[in-house]
C-alpha positions in Angstrom: 16.0 2.2 29.2 15.8 0.4 25.9 13.3 2.6 24.7 15.5 5.7 25.2 18.4 3.8 23.4 16.1 3.1 20.5 15.2 6.9 20.4 18.8 8.0 20.3 20.0 9.6 17.0 23.1 7.3 17.2 21.0 4.1 16.9 19.4 5.4 13.9 22.7 5.7 12.1 23.8 3.1 9.6 21.7 0.6 7.8 18.4 2.3 7.2 19.9 5.6 6.3 22.6 3.9 3.8 19.7 1.8 2.3 17.5 4.6 1.5 20.0 7.4 0.6 18.4 7.9 -2.6 15.0 8.6 -0.9 13.5 11.3 1.1 15.6 12.4 4.1 15.1 10.4 7.1 12.3 11.4 9.7 12.9 13.1 12.9 14.4 10.4 15.4 11.7 11.2 18.0 9.1 10.4 15.5 10.1 6.7 15.4 10.1 6.1 19.3 6.7 4.5 19.2 6.0 4.2 15.4 4.8 1.3 13.5 5.4 1.1 9.8 2.7 0.0 7.3 4.0 -0.8 3.8 2.1 -1.8 0.8 4.0 -4.4 -1.2 2.6 -3.9 -4.8 3.5 -0.5 -6.1 5.4 0.4 -2.9 7.9 -2.3 -2.1 7.7 -3.9 -5.8 7.0 -2.5 -9.2 3.4 -3.3 -10.4 3.9 -5.7 -13.1 1.3 -7.0 -15.8 1.0 -10.3 -14.4 0.9 -10.9 -10.6 3.2 -14.0 -10.8 6.0 -11.8 -12.5 6.6 -9.7 -9.5 10.3 -9.7 -8.1 11.3 -8.6 -4.9 15.0 -7.3 -5.1 17.5 -8.3 -2.4 17.7 -4.6 -1.5 14.2 -4.6 -0.6 14.6 -7.6 1.9 17.8 -5.9 3.4 15.9 -2.6 3.8 13.0 -4.5 5.5 15.5 -6.3 7.8 16.9 -3.0 8.7 13.6 -1.6 9.5 12.6 -4.4 11.7 15.7 -3.9 13.7 15.4 -0.3 14.0 11.6 -0.3 14.8 12.0 -3.2 17.2 9.7 -5.5 14.9 7.2 -3.0 14.3 6.9 -3.3 10.6 3.9 -4.7 8.7 3.7 -5.4 5.0 0.1 -5.1 3.7 -1.2 -6.7 0.4 -4.2 -7.7 -1.6 -2.2 -11.0 -2.2 -2.5 -14.0 -0.1 -0.4 -13.7 3.1 1.5 -16.8 2.3 2.3 -15.6 -1.1 3.7 -12.4 0.4 5.8 -14.4 2.9 7.3 -16.4 -0.1 8.2 -13.3 -1.9 9.8 -11.6 1.0 11.7 -14.8 1.9 13.6 -14.6 5.1 12.0 -11.6 6.7 10.0 -11.9 9.9 7.7 -8.9 9.2 4.0 -9.2 10.0 2.2 -9.6 6.8 -1.5 -8.6 6.3 -2.7 -10.3 3.3 -6.1 -10.7 1.3 -6.9 -7.0 2.1 -7.0 -7.5 5.9 -8.5 -11.0 5.9 -5.3 -12.8 6.7 -2.7 -12.1 9.3 0.5 -14.0 9.3 2.7 -13.0 12.2 6.4 -12.9 12.3 6.7 -16.2 14.2 4.5 -18.0 11.6 1.1 -17.8 13.4 -1.6 -17.3 11.0 -5.1 -15.7 11.6 -7.7 -15.7 9.0 -11.2 -14.9 8.5 -13.8 -17.3 7.2 -13.8 -17.5 3.5 -16.6 -17.6 0.7 -16.0 -19.9 -1.9 -17.6 -18.6 -5.4 -19.9 -21.0 -7.1 -19.0 -22.6 -10.5 -21.3 -20.4 -12.3 -19.1 -17.3 -11.0 -16.0 -18.9 -12.1 -17.5 -19.8 -15.6 -18.8 -16.1 -16.0 -15.1 -15.0 -15.3 -13.7 -17.5 -17.7 -16.2 -16.3 -20.4 -15.1 -12.7 -19.8 -11.4 -13.6 -20.2 -12.0 -15.3 -23.2 -14.0 -12.4 -24.8 -11.1 -10.1 -23.8 -7.7 -11.5 -24.4 -5.3 -10.4 -21.8 -7.8 -10.4 -19.0 -6.4 -12.5 -16.3 -8.5 -14.4 -13.5 -6.6 -15.0 -10.2 -8.0 -17.2 -7.6 -7.4 -15.9 -4.0 -8.0 -17.3 -0.7 -11.0 -15.1 -0.1 -12.3 -14.3 -3.6 -11.3 -13.9 -7.1 -9.4 -11.0 -8.9 -9.8 -9.6 -12.4 -6.8 -8.3 -13.7 -7.2 -6.2 -17.1 -3.7 -4.3 -17.2 -3.0 -6.4 -20.3 -6.4 -5.5 -21.9 -7.1 -1.8 -20.7 -10.1 -1.5 -23.1 -12.1 -4.2 -20.9 -12.1 -2.2 -17.8 -15.7 -1.2 -18.1 -16.8 -5.0 -18.7 -14.5 -6.2 -16.0 -16.0 -3.8 -13.4 -19.6 -4.4 -14.6 -19.4 -8.1 -14.3 -17.4 -7.8 -10.6 -20.5 -5.5 -9.5 -23.1 -7.8 -10.9 -21.4 -10.9 -9.3 -20.9 -9.0 -5.9 -24.7 -8.1 -6.0 -25.9 -11.7 -6.8 -23.5 -13.2 -4.3 -23.6 -10.7 -1.4 -20.0 -10.0 -1.9 -17.8 -6.8 -1.8 -15.9 -5.3 -4.5 -12.2 -4.0 -4.2 -11.0 -1.6 -6.9 -7.3 -1.6 -7.6 -4.8 -0.4 -10.3 -6.2 -2.2 -13.1 -7.7 -4.9 -11.2 -11.1 -5.4 -9.8 -11.6 -8.2 -7.1 
């Protein structure tokens, strides 16, 4: 019975529709009956900014997520390359499931955390990355629970050097490389 009530067009009116009135028209109601919604944080829920620490999550996004959680009976997941706890801090009070560190961490709405084992890079790796940042002002090195990120948004001419160093370190250390928007991890 509860399933049918959720699929009712009458239940879908209100919060979600009002919150996204500026966006695309709402999907057909039947599509949402058993749907889960996976949303990326950076570039989808928030603007991509020059420095990761400068990101701002507006209250309207929090309200939208809360509305989606209610409409989809909790089946909302925010995914990010950021650490899961950082995403939780940014999203404040929402109880959405968070998948962080490119899938290596899951933080459930009730606070339960699941993590893969991590590989701590050696001092020589960190030293190489610091040298790169010194050689290219504006390159930012970010420590993450499961690796390091090289941001070159403030130094776009350093793109090739950043990618080359990341590939070289990955080959030497047996790691994988993730390419993003003006970042390589």
